[in-house]
C-alpha positions as CSV (number, residue, x, y, z in Angstrom):
1,M,14.6,0.1,19.0
2,K,14.0,0.7,15.3
3,T,10.9,2.6,14.4
4,I,9.2,2.2,11.0
5,Y,6.9,5.1,10.3
6,V,4.2,4.2,7.8
7,F,2.3,6.6,5.6
8,S,-0.7,4.8,4.3
9,N,-4.5,5.0,4.0
10,S,-7.1,2.7,5.5
11,H,-4.7,-0.2,4.9
12,G,-2.5,1.3,7.6
13,M,-4.3,-0.9,10.1
14,M,-2.2,-3.8,9.0
15,F,0.7,-2.0,10.8
16,D,-1.2,-1.3,14.0
17,P,-1.0,-4.1,16.6
18,Q,-4.4,-3.1,18.1
19,Y,-6.0,-4.8,15.1
20,Q,-5.2,-8.4,16.0
21,R,-5.6,-11.2,13.5
22,A,-8.0,-14.2,14.0
23,E,-8.5,-15.8,17.4
24,G,-5.6,-18.0,18.2
25,Q,-3.2,-16.1,16.0
26,E,-1.8,-13.6,18.6
27,S,0.6,-11.1,17.1
28,I,4.1,-10.9,18.4
29,I,5.2,-7.5,19.4
30,H,8.9,-7.5,18.6
31,S,11.2,-5.8,21.2
32,E,13.5,-4.4,18.6
33,V,11.1,-3.1,15.9
34,R,7.9,-1.0,16.2
35,F,5.5,0.4,13.6
36,V,4.0,3.9,13.9
37,N,1.2,4.9,11.5
38,P,0.8,8.7,11.4
39,I,-2.3,10.1,9.6
40,S,-1.0,11.2,6.2
41,G,-4.3,12.1,4.7
42,V,-3.3,10.4,1.4
43,A,-5.6,8.0,-0.3
44,T,-3.9,7.1,-3.5
45,C,-0.5,7.3,-5.3
46,Y,-2.0,9.5,-8.0
47,S,-3.4,12.1,-5.5
48,I,-0.3,12.3,-3.3
49,R,0.6,15.8,-4.3
50,D,-2.8,17.1,-3.2
51,H,-1.8,16.2,0.3
52,D,1.7,17.8,0.3
53,E,0.9,20.3,3.1
54,N,-0.2,17.6,5.6
55,M,2.5,15.2,4.5
56,K,5.2,17.9,5.2
57,K,3.5,18.7,8.5
58,Q,3.5,15.1,9.6
59,L,7.1,14.7,8.6
60,S,8.1,17.8,10.6
61,L,6.8,16.1,13.7
62,I,9.0,13.0,13.3
63,E,12.5,12.9,14.7
64,F,14.1,10.0,12.8
65,G,16.6,8.0,14.8
66,E,19.7,6.4,13.1
67,R,17.8,3.2,12.3
68,D,14.4,4.7,11.7
69,V,12.8,4.8,8.2
70,L,9.6,5.9,6.5
71,W,7.6,3.4,4.5
72,M,5.2,4.7,1.8
73,S,2.5,2.1,1.5
74,F,-0.2,2.9,-1.2
75,G,-1.6,1.6,-4.4
76,E,-4.6,-0.6,-3.6
77,I,-7.2,2.2,-4.1
78,D,-5.4,3.1,-7.4
79,V,-5.8,-0.5,-8.5
80,R,-9.5,-0.8,-7.4
81,F,-10.8,2.5,-8.7
82,H,-8.5,4.7,-10.8
83,I,-6.2,2.7,-13.1
84,F,-8.9,0.8,-14.9
85,Y,-11.2,3.8,-15.0
86,Y,-8.7,6.0,-16.7
87,H,-7.7,3.2,-19.0
88,E,-11.3,3.3,-20.3
89,K,-11.9,7.1,-20.0
90,D,-8.7,8.3,-21.7
91,K,-8.6,5.3,-24.1
92,I,-5.1,4.3,-23.1
93,T,-3.8,0.8,-22.3
94,V,-3.9,-0.6,-18.8
95,D,-0.1,-0.5,-18.7
96,E,0.0,3.1,-19.8
97,S,-2.5,4.0,-17.0
98,I,-0.3,2.2,-14.5
99,D,2.7,4.1,-15.7
100,R,0.9,7.4,-15.3
101,V,0.2,6.6,-11.7
102,V,3.8,5.5,-11.1
103,D,5.2,8.6,-12.7
104,V,3.2,10.9,-10.4
105,Y,3.9,8.9,-7.3
106,F,7.6,8.6,-7.8
107,S,8.1,12.2,-8.8
108,Y,6.9,13.0,-5.2
109,I,8.8,10.1,-3.6
110,R,12.1,11.4,-5.1
111,E,11.4,14.9,-3.8
112,L,11.1,13.5,-0.3
113,K,14.3,11.6,-0.7
114,N,16.1,14.7,-1.8
115,L,14.8,16.4,1.3
116,G,16.7,13.8,3.4
117,V,13.8,11.7,4.4
118,P,14.9,8.0,4.9
119,I,12.2,6.9,2.6
120,C,11.2,3.4,1.4
121,V,8.4,2.2,-0.9
122,T,6.4,-0.9,-0.1
123,C,4.6,-3.2,-2.5
124,C,0.9,-2.7,-3.0
125,V,-1.2,-5.2,-1.0
126,P,-3.0,-8.0,-2.8
127,P,-6.5,-7.3,-4.2
128,Q,-9.8,-8.4,-2.8
129,P,-11.1,-11.7,-4.3
130,N,-14.4,-10.4,-5.8
131,D,-15.4,-8.2,-8.7
132,S,-17.1,-5.4,-6.9
133,P,-14.9,-2.3,-6.3
134,F,-16.8,-1.9,-3.0
135,H,-16.7,-5.5,-1.7
136,N,-20.4,-5.8,-2.5
137,D,-21.3,-3.2,0.1
138,P,-25.0,-2.4,-0.7
139,S,-24.6,1.2,0.6
140,Y,-22.5,1.9,-2.5
141,Q,-25.2,0.8,-5.0
142,I,-25.7,4.1,-6.8
143,K,-27.0,4.9,-10.3
144,D,-24.0,6.8,-11.5
145,Y,-21.0,5.0,-13.0
146,I,-18.7,3.5,-10.3
147,R,-15.0,3.9,-10.9
148,G,-13.5,0.4,-11.1
149,D,-16.8,-1.2,-12.1
150,G,-16.2,-3.8,-14.8
151,L,-12.8,-4.8,-13.6
152,D,-12.8,-8.4,-12.7
153,V,-10.5,-10.3,-10.2
154,A,-8.1,-11.5,-12.8
155,G,-7.7,-7.9,-14.1
156,R,-7.2,-6.6,-10.6
157,V,-4.5,-9.2,-9.9
158,Y,-2.7,-8.3,-13.1
159,I,-2.8,-4.5,-12.3
160,T,-1.6,-5.1,-8.8
161,E,1.3,-7.3,-9.8
162,R,2.2,-5.0,-12.7
163,L,2.1,-2.0,-10.4
164,N,4.4,-3.7,-8.0
165,L,6.9,-4.5,-10.8
166,R,6.9,-0.9,-11.7
167,F,7.4,0.2,-8.1
168,K,10.4,-2.1,-7.9
169,E,11.9,-0.7,-11.2
170,E,11.5,2.9,-10.1
171,C,13.0,2.2,-6.7
172,E,16.0,0.6,-8.3
173,K,16.5,3.5,-10.7
174,S,16.1,6.1,-7.8
175,G,18.2,4.3,-5.2
176,I,15.2,3.9,-2.9
177,P,14.7,0.7,-0.9
178,Y,11.8,-1.4,-2.1
179,I,10.0,-3.3,0.7
180,D,8.5,-6.4,-1.0
181,F,6.4,-8.4,1.4
182,Y,3.8,-9.5,-1.2
183,E,4.6,-13.2,-1.2
184,L,4.5,-13.2,2.6
185,I,0.8,-12.2,2.7
186,V,-0.8,-13.1,-0.7
187,D,-3.0,-16.2,-1.0
188,Q,-0.9,-18.4,-3.2
189,E,-3.9,-20.0,-5.0
190,T,-6.0,-16.9,-5.6
191,R,-3.2,-14.3,-5.7
192,C,-5.6,-12.2,-3.6
193,V,-6.0,-11.2,0.0
194,K,-5.4,-14.0,2.4
195,M,-8.9,-14.1,3.9
196,E,-8.1,-15.5,7.3
197,W,-5.8,-12.5,8.0
198,S,-8.4,-10.0,6.8
199,K,-11.0,-7.9,8.5
200,D,-13.4,-7.7,5.5
201,G,-11.8,-9.4,2.6
202,M,-10.0,-6.2,1.6
203,H,-8.1,-4.9,4.6
204,Y,-5.4,-6.9,6.5
205,L,-5.4,-7.0,10.2
206,Y,-2.0,-6.6,11.9
207,I,0.7,-8.3,10.0
208,G,3.7,-6.5,11.5
209,D,5.0,-9.7,13.2
210,V,4.9,-11.5,9.8
211,L,6.9,-8.7,8.2
212,I,9.4,-8.4,11.0
213,E,10.2,-12.0,10.9
214,G,9.8,-12.6,7.2
215,L,11.9,-9.7,6.2
216,K,14.3,-9.9,9.2
217,L,13.7,-6.2,9.8
218,Y,15.5,-6.3,13.1
219,E,18.8,-7.1,11.4
220,D,19.3,-3.8,9.6
């Protein structure tokens, strides 16, 4: 049995088979691969160092087998809230704001690699197909400026795909496996979340079976 441990945020539910997809699309639990989603406490790539203590605690509880790996799966909240916000606030280009996030994230990723953690980095998931940073949830209608407000869907798609390109580049430079499942789960027309696989238009339900088969994860 190969175990893939996943450090993520609320999007970690897509690696948890208790969150089945739409009726009639029963998820296959593969006999050779399983996902385990410990609580990392991390929300974003940019804030990852703020959670170093809990990250190290969680890692200390894992006994990696010969085939086991750790996937780091973050980025969507950076896309939705932070990258565009700091582009405007600090008067830098969107690409520069993306690079700032990537630099912070990968400086920490490389440290974990140097500690001997069998670490991989996944792509960021596709964005939600509407302009609101909160999926139009009325409970978030506040008077103060909302981070991410003003970023439209096309902009969010651009930032997501640019961020994934930078993830891939940094993985190649650092000798870290890049787990790219984006094209397996993105809506090919909208370049956003595939709505029929989503809980709320933002978070995917369990897609582990799609990844296991699509990436042939049982072969390595």
